[in-house]
N, CA, C and O atoms as a Tinker XYZ file with bonds, in Angstrom:
   308  protein
     1  N     88.755000  121.392000   78.463000    73     2
     2  CA    89.490000  122.515000   79.013000    64     1     3
     3  C     90.962000  122.136000   79.194000    63     2     4     5
     4  O     91.269000  121.147000   79.860000    81     3
     5  N     91.828000  122.877000   78.635000    73     3     6
     6  CA    93.260000  122.634000   78.738000    64     5     7
     7  C     93.813000  123.344000   79.966000    63     6     8     9
     8  O     93.368000  124.439000   80.307000    81     7
     9  N     94.788000  122.717000   80.633000    73     7    10
    10  CA    95.400000  123.393000   81.788000    64     9    11
    11  C     96.139000  124.638000   81.332000    63    10    12    13
    12  O     96.606000  124.741000   80.198000    81    11
    13  N     96.226000  125.574000   82.260000    73    11    14
    14  CA    96.923000  126.823000   81.938000    64    13    15
    15  C     98.402000  126.542000   81.765000    63    14    16    17
    16  O     98.962000  125.719000   82.490000    81    15
    17  N     99.042000  127.203000   80.826000    73    15    18
    18  CA   100.485000  127.008000   80.657000    64    17    19
    19  C    101.228000  127.560000   81.877000    63    18    20    21
    20  O    100.833000  128.569000   82.461000    81    19
    21  N    102.295000  126.884000   82.240000    73    19    22
    22  CA   103.082000  127.308000   83.400000    64    21    23
    23  C    103.857000  128.567000   83.064000    63    22    24    25
    24  O    104.508000  128.653000   82.023000    81    23
    25  N    103.784000  129.525000   83.939000    73    23    26
    26  CA   104.570000  130.745000   83.790000    64    25    27
    27  C    105.831000  130.593000   84.615000    63    26    28    29
    28  O    105.869000  129.763000   85.524000    81    27
    29  N    106.848000  131.354000   84.332000    73    27    30
    30  CA   108.069000  131.253000   85.134000    64    29    31
    31  C    107.815000  131.478000   86.622000    63    30    32    33
    32  O    108.451000  130.855000   87.471000    81    31
    33  N    106.872000  132.382000   86.930000    73    31    34
    34  CA   106.599000  132.656000   88.341000    64    33    35
    35  C    105.961000  131.445000   89.016000    63    34    36    37
    36  O    106.319000  131.099000   90.141000    81    35
    37  N    105.020000  130.803000   88.333000    73    35    38
    38  CA   104.374000  129.646000   88.955000    64    37    39
    39  C    105.345000  128.478000   89.055000    63    38    40    41
    40  O    105.269000  127.694000   90.001000    81    39
    41  N    106.251000  128.350000   88.100000    73    39    42
    42  CA   107.273000  127.302000   88.159000    64    41    43
    43  C    108.209000  127.516000   89.330000    63    42    44    45
    44  O    108.576000  126.569000   90.025000    81    43
    45  N    108.599000  128.774000   89.547000    73    43    46
    46  CA   109.470000  129.093000   90.687000    64    45    47
    47  C    108.756000  128.809000   92.006000    63    46    48    49
    48  O    109.362000  128.308000   92.953000    81    47
    49  N    107.465000  129.131000   92.059000    73    47    50
    50  CA   106.702000  128.881000   93.287000    64    49    51
    51  C    106.585000  127.386000   93.540000    63    50    52    53
    52  O    106.672000  126.939000   94.684000    81    51
    53  N    106.389000  126.615000   92.484000    73    51    54
    54  CA   106.303000  125.157000   92.632000    64    53    55
    55  C    107.622000  124.578000   93.119000    63    54    56    57
    56  O    107.651000  123.691000   93.972000    81    55
    57  N    108.704000  125.090000   92.569000    73    55    58
    58  CA   110.029000  124.614000   92.983000    64    57    59
    59  C    110.292000  124.985000   94.439000    63    58    60    61
    60  O    110.818000  124.177000   95.204000    81    59
    61  N    109.929000  126.196000   94.817000    73    59    62
    62  CA   110.123000  126.632000   96.204000    64    61    63
    63  C    109.313000  125.745000   97.147000    63    62    64    65
    64  O    109.798000  125.344000   98.205000    81    63
    65  N    108.074000  125.443000   96.753000    73    63    66
    66  CA   107.232000  124.580000   97.583000    64    65    67
    67  C    107.840000  123.180000   97.698000    63    66    68    69
    68  O    107.831000  122.584000   98.775000    81    67
    69  N    108.357000  122.668000   96.611000    73    67    70
    70  CA   108.981000  121.344000   96.623000    64    69    71
    71  C    110.191000  121.324000   97.552000    63    70    72    73
    72  O    110.385000  120.369000   98.304000    81    71
    73  N    111.006000  122.382000   97.498000    73    71    74
    74  CA   112.167000  122.452000   98.380000    64    73    75
    75  C    111.752000  122.555000   99.852000    63    74    76    77
    76  O    112.416000  121.991000  100.721000    81    75
    77  N    110.672000  123.262000  100.131000    73    75    78
    78  CA   110.169000  123.351000  101.507000    64    77    79
    79  C    109.723000  121.977000  102.004000    63    78    80    81
    80  O    109.988000  121.603000  103.146000    81    79
    81  N    109.043000  121.235000  101.135000    73    79    82
    82  CA   108.597000  119.897000  101.519000    64    81    83
    83  C    109.781000  118.965000  101.743000    63    82    84    85
    84  O    109.772000  118.146000  102.662000    81    83
    85  N    110.796000  119.095000  100.901000    73    83    86
    86  CA   112.011000  118.297000  101.079000    64    85    87
    87  C    112.675000  118.648000  102.402000    63    86    88    89
    88  O    113.121000  117.760000  103.129000    81    87
    89  N    112.742000  119.934000  102.716000    73    87    90
    90  CA   113.359000  120.374000  103.973000    64    89    91
    91  C    112.603000  119.809000  105.168000    63    90    92    93
    92  O    113.218000  119.378000  106.144000    81    91
    93  N    111.272000  119.808000  105.100000    73    91    94
    94  CA   110.478000  119.229000  106.201000    64    93    95
    95  C    110.750000  117.741000  106.331000    63    94    96    97
    96  O    110.862000  117.216000  107.439000    81    95
    97  N    110.856000  117.065000  105.200000    73    95    98
    98  CA   111.169000  115.636000  105.219000    64    97    99
    99  C    112.538000  115.365000  105.815000    63    98   100   101
   100  O    112.719000  114.415000  106.577000    81    99
   101  N    113.502000  116.207000  105.462000    73    99   102
   102  CA   114.847000  116.062000  106.018000    64   101   103
   103  C    114.847000  116.288000  107.525000    63   102   104   105
   104  O    115.535000  115.582000  108.262000    81   103
   105  N    114.081000  117.266000  107.982000    73   103   106
   106  CA   113.993000  117.525000  109.425000    64   105   107
   107  C    113.362000  116.346000  110.140000    63   106   108   109
   108  O    113.819000  115.954000  111.214000    81   107
   109  N    112.314000  115.774000  109.555000    73   107   110
   110  CA   111.656000  114.619000  110.166000    64   109   111
   111  C    112.613000  113.428000  110.204000    63   110   112   113
   112  O    112.670000  112.712000  111.204000    81   111
   113  N    113.356000  113.215000  109.135000    73   111   114
   114  CA   114.317000  112.115000  109.093000    64   113   115
   115  C    115.417000  112.306000  110.130000    63   114   116   117
   116  O    115.838000  111.352000  110.783000    81   115
   117  N    115.868000  113.522000  110.273000    73   115   118
   118  CA   116.912000  113.814000  111.259000    64   117   119
   119  C    116.405000  113.564000  112.682000    63   118   120   121
   120  O    117.124000  113.007000  113.512000    81   119
   121  N    115.174000  113.975000  112.957000    73   119   122
   122  CA   114.595000  113.745000  114.281000    64   121   123
   123  C    114.456000  112.254000  114.564000    63   122   124   125
   124  O    114.721000  111.802000  115.677000    81   123
   125  N    114.038000  111.489000  113.552000    73   123   126
   126  CA   113.900000  110.040000  113.740000    64   125   127
   127  C    115.256000  109.382000  113.953000    63   126   128   129
   128  O    115.376000  108.464000  114.764000    81   127
   129  N    116.280000  109.841000  113.234000    73   127   130
   130  CA   117.626000  109.311000  113.436000    64   129   131
   131  C    118.105000  109.571000  114.859000    63   130   132   133
   132  O    118.713000  108.700000  115.481000    81   131
   133  N    117.832000  110.767000  115.374000    73   131   134
   134  CA   118.230000  111.092000  116.745000    64   133   135
   135  C    117.524000  110.189000  117.750000    63   134   136   137
   136  O    118.139000  109.721000  118.708000    81   135
   137  N    116.236000  109.945000  117.533000    73   135   138
   138  CA   115.494000  109.064000  118.428000    64   137   139
   139  C    116.022000  107.635000  118.354000    63   138   140   141
   140  O    116.153000  106.965000  119.378000    81   139
   141  N    116.323000  107.171000  117.151000    73   139   142
   142  CA   116.863000  105.821000  117.001000    64   141   143
   143  C    118.243000  105.695000  117.647000    63   142   144   145
   144  O    118.563000  104.662000  118.236000    81   143
   145  N    119.043000  106.726000  117.537000    73   143   146
   146  CA   120.360000  106.713000  118.177000    64   145   147
   147  C    120.218000  106.619000  119.695000    63   146   148   149
   148  O    120.949000  105.873000  120.347000    81   147
   149  N    119.277000  107.378000  120.252000    73   147   150
   150  CA   119.055000  107.328000  121.702000    64   149   151
   151  C    118.568000  105.948000  122.124000    63   150   152   153
   152  O    118.997000  105.430000  123.155000    81   151
   153  N    117.684000  105.351000  121.345000    73   151   154
   154  CA   117.203000  104.003000  121.658000    64   153   155
   155  C    118.333000  102.986000  121.572000    63   154   156   157
   156  O    118.435000  102.087000  122.406000    81   155
   157  N    119.175000  103.132000  120.563000    73   155   158
   158  CA   120.303000  102.218000  120.408000    64   157   159
   159  C    121.248000  102.310000  121.606000    63   158   160   161
   160  O    121.756000  101.292000  122.075000    81   159
   161  N    121.484000  103.516000  122.097000    73   159   162
   162  CA   122.344000  103.693000  123.265000    64   161   163
   163  C    121.733000  103.038000  124.497000    63   162   164   165
   164  O    122.445000  102.430000  125.295000    81   163
   165  N    120.408000  103.162000  124.655000    73   163   166
   166  CA   119.743000  102.530000  125.797000    64   165   167
   167  C    119.819000  101.013000  125.694000    63   166   168   169
   168  O    120.055000  100.332000  126.692000    81   167
   169  N    119.619000  100.480000  124.489000    73   167   170
   170  CA   119.703000   99.033000  124.292000    64   169   171
   171  C    121.113000   98.540000  124.578000    63   170   172   173
   172  O    121.290000   97.513000  125.234000    81   171
   173  N    122.124000   99.264000  124.090000    73   171   174
   174  CA   123.511000   98.884000  124.355000    64   173   175
   175  C    123.806000   98.873000  125.850000    63   174   176   177
   176  O    124.492000   97.977000  126.342000    81   175
   177  N    123.294000   99.860000  126.572000    73   175   178
   178  CA   123.515000   99.919000  128.017000    64   177   179
   179  C    122.825000   98.745000  128.716000    63   178   180   181
   180  O    123.392000   98.150000  129.632000    81   179
   181  N    121.619000   98.416000  128.293000    73   179   182
   182  CA   120.916000   97.278000  128.882000    64   181   183
   183  C    121.642000   95.968000  128.606000    63   182   184   185
   184  O    121.780000   95.130000  129.497000    81   183
   185  N    122.103000   95.792000  127.377000    73   183   186
   186  CA   122.847000   94.575000  127.039000    64   185   187
   187  C    124.147000   94.482000  127.829000    63   186   188   189
   188  O    124.516000   93.408000  128.303000    81   187
   189  N    124.828000   95.592000  127.966000    73   187   190
   190  CA   126.087000   95.590000  128.721000    64   189   191
   191  C    125.844000   95.231000  130.181000    63   190   192   193
   192  O    126.626000   94.494000  130.781000    81   191
   193  N    124.762000   95.750000  130.754000    73   191   194
   194  CA   124.489000   95.437000  132.158000    64   193   195
   195  C    124.041000   93.984000  132.320000    63   194   196   197
   196  O    124.301000   93.371000  133.356000    81   195
   197  N    123.379000   93.435000  131.321000    73   195   198
   198  CA   122.947000   92.039000  131.400000    64   197   199
   199  C    124.115000   91.085000  131.202000    63   198   200   201
   200  O    124.121000   89.988000  131.760000    81   199
   201  N    125.103000   91.491000  130.413000    73   199   202
   202  CA   126.254000   90.641000  130.142000    64   201   203
   203  C    127.349000   90.776000  131.190000    63   202   204   205
   204  O    128.267000   89.958000  131.226000    81   203
   205  N    127.270000   91.785000  132.036000    73   203   206
   206  CA   128.299000   92.008000  133.049000    64   205   207
   207  C    128.278000   90.874000  134.065000    63   206   208   209
   208  O    127.203000   90.402000  134.434000    81   207
   209  N    129.459000   90.421000  134.529000    73   207   210
   210  CA   129.506000   89.355000  135.534000    64   209   211
   211  C    128.834000   89.808000  136.828000    63   210   212   213
   212  O    129.068000   90.918000  137.305000    81   211
   213  N    128.018000   88.956000  137.374000    73   211   214
   214  CA   127.330000   89.270000  138.616000    64   213   215
   215  C    126.182000   90.227000  138.442000    63   214   216   217
   216  O    125.640000   90.727000  139.428000    81   215
   217  N    125.800000   90.494000  137.219000    73   215   218
   218  CA   124.713000   91.444000  136.983000    64   217   219
   219  C    123.377000   90.876000  137.424000    63   218   220   221
   220  O    122.481000   91.610000  137.840000    81   219
   221  N    123.256000   89.564000  137.328000    73   219   222
   222  CA   121.996000   88.929000  137.691000    64   221   223
   223  C    122.264000   87.914000  138.789000    63   222   224   225
   224  O    122.795000   86.839000  138.510000    81   223
   225  N    121.914000   88.223000  140.018000    73   223   226
   226  CA   122.150000   87.327000  141.145000    64   225   227
   227  C    121.304000   86.070000  141.016000    63   226   228   229
   228  O    121.731000   85.005000  141.462000    81   227
   229  N    120.143000   86.153000  140.433000    73   227   230
   230  CA   119.256000   85.010000  140.281000    64   229   231
   231  C    119.778000   83.984000  139.305000    63   230   232   233
   232  O    119.453000   82.805000  139.444000    81   231
   233  N    120.568000   84.371000  138.329000    73   231   234
   234  CA   121.043000   83.424000  137.330000    64   233   235
   235  C    122.056000   82.456000  137.921000    63   234   236   237
   236  O    122.061000   81.288000  137.533000    81   235
   237  N    122.913000   82.885000  138.842000    73   235   238
   238  CA   123.886000   81.975000  139.430000    64   237   239
   239  C    123.207000   81.030000  140.410000    63   238   240   241
   240  O    123.639000   79.886000  140.551000    81   239
   241  N    122.168000   81.471000  141.083000    73   239   242
   242  CA   121.441000   80.600000  141.999000    64   241   243
   243  C    120.669000   79.533000  141.235000    63   242   244   245
   244  O    120.542000   78.405000  141.711000    81   243
   245  N    120.156000   79.868000  140.070000    73   243   246
   246  CA   119.411000   78.903000  139.271000    64   245   247
   247  C    120.350000   77.892000  138.638000    63   246   248   249
   248  O    119.956000   76.746000  138.418000    81   247
   249  N    121.575000   78.284000  138.341000    73   247   250
   250  CA   122.518000   77.397000  137.681000    64   249   251
   251  C    123.081000   76.362000  138.645000    63   250   252   253
   252  O    123.342000   75.229000  138.241000    81   251
   253  N    123.272000   76.721000  139.899000    73   251   254
   254  CA   123.828000   75.803000  140.885000    64   253   255
   255  C    122.801000   75.561000  141.985000    63   254   256   257
   256  O    122.528000   76.453000  142.788000    81   255
   257  N    122.227000   74.349000  142.025000    73   255   258
   258  CA   121.236000   74.075000  143.061000    64   257   259
   259  C    121.886000   74.109000  144.439000    63   258   260   261
   260  O    123.008000   73.634000  144.620000    81   259
   261  N    121.182000   74.665000  145.391000    73   259   262
   262  CA   121.709000   74.778000  146.736000    64   261   263
   263  C    121.363000   73.523000  147.521000    63   262   264   265
   264  O    120.276000   72.964000  147.380000    81   263
   265  N    122.287000   73.099000  148.333000    73   263   266
   266  CA   122.091000   71.910000  149.151000    64   265   267
   267  C    121.783000   72.328000  150.578000    63   266   268   269
   268  O    122.404000   73.247000  151.111000    81   267
   269  N    120.821000   71.650000  151.195000    73   267   270
   270  CA   120.502000   71.971000  152.582000    64   269   271
   271  C    121.105000   70.944000  153.528000    63   270   272   273
   272  O    120.778000   70.919000  154.714000    81   271
   273  N    121.991000   70.089000  153.000000    73   271   274
   274  CA   122.667000   69.132000  153.849000    64   273   275
   275  C    122.014000   67.764000  153.837000    63   274   276   277
   276  O    122.634000   66.809000  154.305000    81   275
   277  N    120.812000   67.614000  153.335000    73   275   278
   278  CA   120.148000   66.323000  153.275000    64   277   279
   279  C    120.744000   65.476000  152.163000    63   278   280   281
   280  O    121.140000   65.991000  151.117000    81   279
   281  N    120.802000   64.192000  152.398000    73   279   282
   282  CA   121.300000   63.275000  151.387000    64   281   283
   283  C    120.144000   62.906000  150.500000    63   282   284   285
   284  O    119.032000   62.684000  150.978000    81   283
   285  N    120.392000   62.839000  149.229000    73   283   286
   286  CA   119.351000   62.496000  148.274000    64   285   287
   287  C    118.856000   61.085000  148.518000    63   286   288   289
   288  O    119.631000   60.198000  148.876000    81   287
   289  N    117.550000   60.877000  148.323000    73   287   290
   290  CA   116.976000   59.535000  148.535000    64   289   291
   291  C    117.361000   58.585000  147.430000    63   290   292   293
   292  O    117.228000   57.375000  147.609000    81   291
   293  N    117.827000   59.063000  146.302000    73   291   294
   294  CA   118.247000   58.177000  145.228000    64   293   295
   295  C    119.680000   57.702000  145.413000    63   294   296   297
   296  O    120.119000   56.787000  144.717000    81   295
   297  N    120.392000   58.289000  146.307000    73   295   298
   298  CA   121.777000   57.915000  146.544000    64   297   299
   299  C    121.798000   56.711000  147.468000    63   298   300   301
   300  O    121.150000   56.729000  148.515000    81   299
   301  N    122.538000   55.650000  147.099000    73   299   302
   302  CA   122.642000   54.435000  147.917000    64   301   303
   303  C    123.998000   54.399000  148.563000    63   302   304   305
   304  O    124.997000   54.841000  147.996000    81   303
   305  N    124.011000   53.842000  149.809000    73   303   306
   306  CA   125.285000   53.714000  150.521000    64   305   307
   307  C    125.722000   52.301000  150.563000    63   306   308
   308  O    126.776000   51.997000  151.123000    81   307
């Protein structure tokens, strides 16, 4: 059985369907780009807050050990 020959009407319908599918793909791509842009902005804000001076109070305390006034036992006089 041979396939039916394409008529101009069926060709136009196929082209219209293809363009609709392309349009849906473009809409999906645009939505994903918007979501990625929003995520990128959130990441940039988080990085900026982490890099800001004094942003992390715990990091300066960990870098400089606090002394309670006791002399170290390894220190000789």
